[in-house]
C-alpha positions in Angstrom: 5.8 -8.5 11.2 6.7 -12.4 10.6 3.6 -14.3 10.1 2.3 -17.5 12.2 -0.3 -19.2 12.0 -1.9 -19.4 15.2 -4.7 -21.6 14.2 -6.0 -24.1 11.8 -8.7 -26.8 10.6 -11.4 -27.8 8.4 -13.8 -24.9 7.9 -16.2 -24.4 4.9 -16.8 -20.9 3.6 -20.5 -20.1 2.8 -21.0 -18.3 -1.2 -24.4 -18.3 -1.8 -26.1 -21.4 -1.3 -23.3 -23.8 -1.1 -20.9 -24.1 1.3 -16.9 -24.3 -0.4 -15.2 -26.9 1.6 -11.7 -26.1 2.5 -9.4 -25.4 5.5 -9.6 -22.2 7.4 -6.4 -20.4 9.2 -5.8 -17.8 11.6 -2.8 -16.4 11.2 -1.2 -12.9 13.1 -2.0 -10.8 10.4 -5.3 -12.8 8.8 -7.7 -15.3 8.5 -6.9 -17.3 5.1 -9.7 -19.7 3.8 -8.2 -22.2 1.3 -10.3 -24.7 -1.0 -9.9 -28.2 -1.2 -8.2 -28.8 -4.4 -11.6 -30.6 -5.3 -13.8 -27.7 -4.7 -15.6 -25.9 -7.7 -14.9 -22.9 -6.4 -11.2 -22.2 -6.4 -10.5 -19.0 -5.2 -8.8 -18.4 -1.9 -10.2 -16.2 0.5 -7.7 -13.8 2.9 -9.3 -11.2 5.2 -7.1 -9.1 7.3 -7.2 -8.8 11.0 -7.5 -5.2 10.4 -10.7 -5.7 8.7 -12.8 -7.4 10.8 -15.4 -5.7 13.2 -16.8 -9.0 15.0 -17.1 -12.6 15.0 -20.6 -14.3 16.1 -21.6 -17.8 16.4 -24.4 -19.5 15.4 -26.1 -22.3 13.8 -26.7 -23.6 10.5 -30.1 -26.0 9.4 -29.7 -29.5 8.7 -32.4 -30.6 6.1 -34.1 -27.3 7.0 -35.2 -27.8 10.5 -32.6 -29.1 12.5 -30.0 -26.6 14.4 -26.5 -27.3 13.9 -24.0 -25.0 16.7 -21.5 -25.0 13.8 -21.7 -21.4 11.9 -19.1 -18.6 12.5 -19.8 -15.2 11.1 -17.5 -12.7 10.6 -18.5 -9.5 10.0 -16.4 -6.6 8.4 -16.0 -3.1 9.0 -17.5 -2.4 5.8 -20.7 -4.3 6.4 -19.8 -7.8 5.0 -20.4 -10.9 6.2 -18.3 -14.0 5.8 -20.3 -17.3 7.1 -18.1 -20.3 7.9 -18.8 -23.9 9.1 -16.2 -25.2 11.5 -15.7 -27.3 14.4 -15.6 -26.0 17.9 -16.9 -22.8 16.9 -16.3 -20.8 19.8 -12.8 -21.5 20.0 -12.7 -20.0 16.8 -14.0 -17.3 18.1 -12.1 -16.6 21.0 -8.9 -17.3 19.1 -10.2 -14.8 16.7 -11.2 -11.7 18.9 -7.7 -12.0 20.5 -6.0 -11.7 17.4 -7.6 -8.8 16.3 -6.8 -7.6 19.6 -3.4 -8.5 19.3 -2.7 -6.9 15.9 -4.8 -3.8 17.0 -2.4 -3.4 19.7 0.7 -3.8 18.0 -0.5 -1.4 15.2 -0.4 1.2 18.2 3.0 0.4 19.1 4.7 0.8 15.4 2.7 4.2 15.5 
């Protein structure tokens, strides 16, 4: 299956207590975070769609008390949780859930 980009945009990956600024790409095979050239942490993070168990939305807290509706939490089958800061988090959630569903359907068809 040829890999195709379904959605992309700015997306920061939370690592510990710091966001790693970068771009987030959703393809028909994976969710990919590519850090900006200026980011201190330069390791790219790929999550195959088959690894994704659930996608939830949440809020980050600006200044420790102002809720911002920009968190996207990707929960993997192994229990790991990845948090991304994105614009239009519901659109991202819907796109990822749809891609996971289609990927699972394609995998069934290949068996």
